C-alpha positions, -999 to 999 in steps of 0.1 A, spaced: 231 -58 132 208 -82 147 192 -84 178 206 -106 206 182 -135 210 188 -135 253 185 -99 261 150 -99 241 142 -129 259 146 -109 290 131 -85 281 98 -104 276 103 -121 314 106 -85 324 72 -77 303 55 -107 319 61 -102 354 55 -62 350 26 -66 337 -1 -94 349 -24 -71 363 -33 -59 324 -24 -92 308 -40 -117 333 -81 -108 319 -67 -106 284 -49 -140 288 -83 -158 306 -109 -149 282 -89 -144 251 -64 -171 251 -71 -198 280 -110 -201 273 -108 -203 235 -79 -230 237 -97 -254 266 -130 -250 244 -113 -257 216 -93 -289 236 -124 -298 243 -142 -300 209 -116 -312 184 -121 -341 198 -160 -341 190 -156 -338 155 -162 -366 132 -174 -384 166 -204 -371 168 -224 -374 130 -221 -348 103 -245 -322 115 -232 -317 154 -195 -322 137 -200 -292 109 -213 -272 146 -179 -285 163 -162 -274 134 -177 -237 131 -172 -233 172 -136 -244 166 -132 -213 140 -147 -191 159 -124 -196 187 -95 -199 169 -104 -165 157 -110 -153 194 -78 -167 207 -60 -150 177 -76 -117 193 -62 -121 222 -29 -128 210 -29 -98 192 -39 -78 226 -13 -91 244 12 -78 205 -5 -42 214 6 -43 254 40 -62 246 46 -31 218 30 -5 241 32 -12 278 21 24 287 -16 23 271 -28 -8 299 -51 -25 290 -82 -7 272 -54 9 253 -41 -30 241 -77 -40 236 -88 -5 215 -51 -18 189 -65 -53 187 -97 -44 179 -88 -20 155 -58 -47 138 -76 -71 142 -87 -84 105 -57 -67 89 -36 -92 111 -64 -117 105 -63 -114 65 -22 -108 65 -19 -146 83 -45 -165 62 -29 -151 31 3 -166 48 -12 -200 56 -28 -202 13 10 -193 6 22 -222 28 -5 -251 17 5 -238 -19 41 -250 -11 29 -287 5 7 -290 -26 32 -305 -46 37 -328 -19 0 -334 -11 -7 -344 -47 27 -364 -53 12 -385 -19 -22 -388 -33 -10 -395 -70 11 -424 -57 -16 -451 -48 -18 -443 -10 -47 -430 2 -52 -397 18 -67 -413 49 -41 -434 55 -13 -403 63 -44 -386 80 -46 -418 103 -85 -419 94 -75 -454 86 -56 -487 93 -61 -503 59 -31 -510 42 -29 -496 7 -20 -526 -12 18 -526 -26 10 -530 -59 -11 -498 -61 23 -477 -50 36 -464 -73 76 -463 -54 91 -432 -74 65 -410 -66 63 -415 -33 103 -409 -29 97 -376 -50 72 -367 -28 89 -379 9 120 -353 -8 102 -326 -18 88 -327 15 119 -332 36 135 -302 17 114 -279 20 110 -281 57 138 -263 67 131 -239 31 95 -231 53 109 -228 90 136 -198 74 107 -187 54 86 -183 89 115 -168 107 119 -140 80 86 -134 91 82 -145 125 81 -97 133 47 -96 104 19 -93 132 44 -63 160 50 -51 129 11 -45 113 0 -35 149 24 -7 148 28 6 116 -2 -5 102 15 -16 63 -6 -35 38 5 -64 19 44 -42 20 43 -60 55 63 -88 41 87 -72 23 89 -49 57 96 -82 84 122 -95 57 141 -64 63 131 -65 98 153 -97 103 176 -90 78 208 -111 95 190 -131 124 172 -157 106 192 -184 116 190 -169 157 154 -167 149 152 -201 131 173 -217 167 143 -204 192 114 -216 168 128 -247 171 135 -248 208 101 -232 214 86 -264 195 109 -288 213 99 -275 246 66 -265 238 55 -302 227 69 -318 255 57 -298 281 22 -302 268 26 -340 262 35 -343 295 9 -326 311 -14 -348 294 3 -374 301 8 -364 339 -29 -350 346 -49 -379 324 -35 -404 347 -41 -384 377 -78 -375 372 -85 -408 352 -72 -421 391 -92 -397 412 -124 -389 390 -125 -418 367 -152 -418 336 -139 -427 300 -152 -408 270 -146 -377 249 -168 -358 273 -165 -374 309 -148 -353 333 -115 -363 337 -108 -356 302 -127 -321 305 -107 -311 336 -74 -331 307 -82 -306 279 -84 -273 307 -42 -284 322 -32 -291 284 -46 -252 279 -33 -237 307 -1 -249 297 -2 -241 259 -15 -206 270 13 -198 289 37 -210 261 15 -189 235 21 -153 258 60 -160 265 59 -162 223 32 -137 214 52 -111 239 87 -122 230 82 -115 191 67 -83 201 103 -72 220 116 -88 188 105 -67 169 107 -36 185 144 -48 192 152 -52 154 135 -23 143 153 3 167 187 -19 162 185 -12 121 172 27 131 205 27 155 185 45 182 155 41 202 154 20 239 165 -10 214 196 2 199 222 -16 225 206 -49 218 227 -56 189 255 -84 181 287 -85 204 263 -60 228 
């Protein structure tokens, strides 16, 4: 039995609409503020000297952790709205470190999967700075190994759908960690919960990525143009640049809240569908 995505989405929007009061302070302080500050700090990394860039980089890491805490709190509230804001905050404080630790392991695993492609491109003669956009100097064709580039490119192309499938199968890791208090066994638990639903979840992830990226790009372009005309100013720390980053942060926060709440409701639906009991038991294929 697999969860119906449309019903999970309906429960997500219902949760957001019914819990604006407890959600607002968590989202503003735990998600929007860190995201807005990150948006203003990231352009400074590499542009304000070694010391300044190091400080900015450290702040970005700290703010990223803060936004992750906000996401954990929203997840806790979505799983148990009756606990209210105070209950969600207590749960986030208690489960934050396990969530960060497990997600760090997952990120290391993803990095390891991409490592062969990175090594291949490095051995091919293409400067890594060229691939990251840090230089516009074109490499000499004589120094580039076409077979290695081809193999690394093919590996990356094959890996992307595999990675998307893995992300779909592990999409409910955070809600599972928060609710069931599992350790590394959460990976196997997430795979069991998402069995039979991977393709649908992959479709939702792709749709989310496309819509959120388009919305973020549109917000940046429109806000940048409007603030540039009304306020003027150039530079990374100009008022128009700061306000534009804040507008983009608003859009990013809205999509993040919806994504986090959706995954929490998806976890509940998958869990109860597998158990064939509980309030979400009817959210199954063909319901």
